[in-house]
C-alpha distance (Angstrom), angle and dihedral (degrees) to the residues before:
residue distance angle dihedral
X1 . . .
X2 3.79 . .
X3 3.79 114.8 .
X4 3.79 129.1 -156.9
X5 3.78 117.4 -154.9
X6 3.79 117.2 -172.7
X7 3.78 119.0 -151.6
X8 3.80 131.5 174.4
X9 3.80 104.2 -57.8
X10 3.80 98.2 -14.5
X11 3.79 144.0 56.4
X12 3.80 131.8 -133.4
X13 3.80 119.3 -144.9
X14 3.81 110.2 -159.0
X15 3.81 117.1 -163.6
X16 3.80 123.9 -166.8
X17 3.81 88.9 -121.7
X18 3.79 145.4 -19.3
X19 3.79 90.3 -165.8
X20 3.81 109.4 49.0
X21 3.80 132.0 55.5
X22 3.81 104.2 -153.6
X23 3.78 95.7 103.2
X24 3.81 129.8 85.2
X25 3.80 103.1 -87.3
X26 3.79 94.6 -174.2
X27 3.77 91.2 53.7
X28 3.81 90.0 48.1
X29 3.80 90.0 50.7
X30 3.80 91.4 52.7
X31 3.80 91.3 47.1
X32 3.82 91.2 48.7
X33 3.79 89.9 50.3
X34 3.80 91.3 53.3
X35 3.81 92.2 46.1
X36 3.81 92.6 48.7
X37 3.79 89.8 53.5
X38 3.80 89.8 49.5
X39 3.79 90.2 50.6
X40 3.80 92.8 48.7
X41 3.80 90.7 51.8
X42 3.81 93.2 51.9
X43 3.81 111.8 81.0
X44 3.81 90.3 -172.3
X45 3.82 90.5 68.5
X46 3.80 108.9 85.1
X47 3.80 100.4 164.5
X48 3.80 140.1 17.4
X49 3.79 131.0 -138.4
X50 3.81 116.8 -157.6
X51 3.79 119.2 -161.1
X52 3.81 141.7 145.5
X53 3.78 137.3 -128.8
X54 3.83 95.8 -138.6
X55 3.80 93.4 -168.0
X56 3.78 92.6 139.5
X57 3.83 122.4 114.1
X58 3.80 117.5 -83.4
X59 3.77 93.8 -101.6
X60 3.78 134.8 89.5
X61 3.76 119.0 -96.5
X62 3.79 124.1 -162.4
X63 3.77 118.3 -1.0
X64 3.78 120.5 -123.3
X65 3.78 89.5 -107.5
X66 3.80 91.4 54.2
X67 3.79 89.0 50.4
X68 3.80 92.4 52.0
X69 3.81 91.9 46.4
X70 3.80 88.6 54.0
X71 3.81 89.2 51.1
X72 3.81 95.7 41.8
X73 3.78 114.1 147.2
X74 3.79 96.1 18.1
X75 3.83 118.3 125.9
X76 3.81 115.9 -104.2
X77 3.81 91.1 -111.6
X78 3.79 89.0 59.8
X79 3.80 95.5 55.8
X80 3.80 97.8 43.5
X81 3.79 116.7 99.2
X82 3.76 102.0 176.1
X83 3.80 95.2 63.7
X84 3.79 86.1 71.9
X85 3.78 90.8 67.1
X86 3.78 91.5 54.5
X87 3.80 86.3 66.6
X88 3.81 94.7 53.5
X89 3.78 103.0 94.6
X90 3.80 93.9 -160.0
X91 3.80 134.8 80.1
X92 3.81 111.5 -84.1
X93 3.81 120.7 -152.0
X94 3.81 119.5 -167.5
X95 3.81 121.2 -149.3
X96 3.81 105.2 -166.9
X97 3.83 111.1 -166.4
X98 3.83 102.4 -177.6
X99 3.78 106.3 2.9
X100 3.78 143.0 -85.1
X101 3.81 127.1 -97.8
X102 3.79 131.9 178.7
X103 3.81 110.9 -29.2
X104 3.80 90.3 11.2
X105 3.80 91.6 52.5
X106 3.79 90.9 50.3
X107 3.80 90.9 48.2
X108 3.81 96.1 55.4
X109 3.81 90.5 54.0
X110 3.78 87.5 74.8
X111 3.81 93.5 56.4
X112 3.80 118.0 98.5
X113 3.81 97.9 -138.2
X114 3.80 123.5 23.0
X115 3.80 124.7 -162.0
X116 3.79 125.6 -179.0
X117 3.77 139.7 -176.7
X118 3.79 122.9 -118.3
X119 3.83 87.0 -107.3
X120 3.80 92.5 62.3
X121 3.78 125.1 113.6
X122 3.79 128.1 -174.4
X123 3.77 131.9 -154.1
X124 3.80 141.5 165.0
X125 3.83 97.2 -159.8
X126 3.81 98.0 171.0
X127 3.82 95.9 111.9
X128 3.82 91.0 53.8
X129 3.80 87.7 67.4
X130 3.79 95.2 41.3
X131 3.80 92.3 -101.3
X132 3.78 138.1 121.5
X133 3.82 125.2 -136.2
X134 3.78 113.0 -90.8
X135 3.79 102.3 -174.1
X136 3.80 104.5 64.6
X137 3.81 104.7 -76.9
X138 3.82 95.1 124.5
X139 3.81 89.4 56.8
X140 3.80 106.0 29.9
X141 3.81 98.8 41.0
X142 3.86 95.8 59.2
X143 3.80 89.2 48.9
X144 3.80 90.0 54.6
X145 3.81 105.8 37.1
X146 3.81 101.9 16.8
X147 3.78 129.9 -103.6
X148 3.82 98.1 -79.8
X149 3.79 96.1 51.8
X150 3.79 91.6 41.4
X151 3.80 92.6 52.7
X152 3.79 91.5 48.2
X153 3.79 91.8 52.6
X154 3.80 95.4 43.3
X155 3.82 98.8 40.7
X156 3.80 96.5 45.6
X157 3.80 102.4 31.8
X158 3.81 87.1 -140.5
X159 3.78 123.1 170.2
X160 3.81 116.5 -121.9
X161 3.78 126.7 -165.8
X162 3.79 126.3 -131.6
X163 3.80 95.3 -93.4
X164 3.80 91.9 53.5
X165 3.80 90.7 45.3
X166 3.79 89.4 54.2
X167 3.81 92.4 46.3
X168 3.80 93.8 55.7
X169 3.80 93.7 40.5
X170 3.79 98.8 -108.9
X171 3.80 87.4 126.9
X172 3.79 127.6 24.8
X173 3.78 98.8 -143.5
X174 3.81 141.3 6.9
X175 3.81 121.8 -150.6
X176 3.79 139.5 163.9
X177 3.78 110.5 -71.4
X178 3.80 94.3 -120.0
X179 3.81 89.2 56.1
X180 3.80 97.2 42.5
X181 3.79 100.3 93.4
X182 3.79 92.8 40.3
X183 3.80 93.5 53.2
X184 3.79 92.5 43.4
X185 3.80 89.8 52.9
X186 3.83 89.0 50.0
X187 3.81 88.7 57.5
X188 3.80 91.2 47.7
X189 3.80 91.8 49.5
X190 3.79 89.0 51.3
X191 3.80 89.1 55.4
X192 3.79 91.2 51.7
X193 3.81 90.3 64.2
X194 3.78 91.8 59.4
X195 3.78 131.3 79.7
X196 3.82 109.8 -83.4
X197 3.80 87.7 -149.9
X198 3.81 93.2 54.4
X199 3.81 90.9 46.0
X200 3.79 91.0 50.5
X201 3.81 92.7 48.9
X202 3.82 92.2 47.6
X203 3.81 91.5 51.1
X204 3.78 90.9 47.5
X205 3.80 93.2 48.6
X206 3.80 93.2 48.9
X207 3.81 100.3 39.7
X208 3.79 96.2 41.8
X209 3.81 95.0 34.8
X210 3.80 95.5 62.6
X211 3.79 89.9 59.9
X212 3.82 98.3 54.6
X213 3.83 135.1 55.2
X214 3.81 116.9 -76.5
X215 3.82 96.0 -110.9
X216 3.80 91.1 53.0
X217 3.80 91.3 45.5
X218 3.80 91.8 52.1
X219 3.80 89.9 48.8
X220 3.79 89.9 51.7
X221 3.81 90.7 49.1
X222 3.81 89.8 52.6
X223 3.79 92.3 48.0
X224 3.79 91.3 51.6
X225 3.80 90.9 47.9
X226 3.80 91.1 53.4
X227 3.79 91.1 44.7
X228 3.79 90.0 54.7
X229 3.81 88.4 60.6
X230 3.80 89.1 66.8
X231 3.82 94.7 57.5
X232 3.78 132.2 97.4
X233 3.80 89.7 -129.3
X234 3.80 90.1 65.7
X235 3.81 90.8 49.7
X236 3.80 90.1 48.9
X237 3.81 91.9 49.5
X238 3.80 92.1 53.6
X239 3.80 93.1 43.4
X240 3.81 92.8 49.3
X241 3.81 90.7 49.2
X242 3.79 91.7 52.5
X243 3.79 91.9 46.2
X244 3.80 91.5 45.6
X245 3.77 94.4 -126.5
X246 3.77 137.9 118.8
X247 3.82 111.2 -83.7
X248 3.77 122.4 -121.5
X249 3.78 109.7 -145.8
X250 3.80 117.9 -159.3
X251 3.79 98.4 -174.3
X252 3.80 92.4 -115.9
């Protein structure tokens, strides 16, 4: 159900949907786990693009409650999808063709850059079924859109369109659907020209830094900066600058 497409320097993960719930989420989680391990083992992959086919009918599939009933008795770690993306040590760009609801909405919160089409809608409908999010939305969403916007989305279960999602910072950019994949790939290709080591350290400093006190976060930033000085990528950057050429970063 989940497809992995490898391109030059990056991989594309293609989900059946980020919008509908009528597919086997546990199977998708297992497939995503396997694909993430494959990505981690491939040094040629420097970035990941997440997208969805969205070829399903324009109607909702399983409700969140039906999903949880199907997964009744399983440990929380088994039903979480987004934890998988914490293990992918590369930048992840999301190209969202029609939107993201429920589990799909929680999943995109773990992506570094999120792009959507003007057709996209977003919703965290858990409260409408008497449920709470189980895949990180109560923690990740406030860090992305702020507490007020996060509470409004989570407490009301309201649907927001792409323009509103961009306004509150849920997505970084909105484009025409036919240009979505092309522009997302342009962002990915831009990442490929940069030092994988620097990208990894930046992601670590940002994602880990928001969860610890400021003085500790600044200390971590400084440690990562000093650590970068010991890498071959730093040496290559300086050498390329002196030789007035484009650097080739190896990620070492």
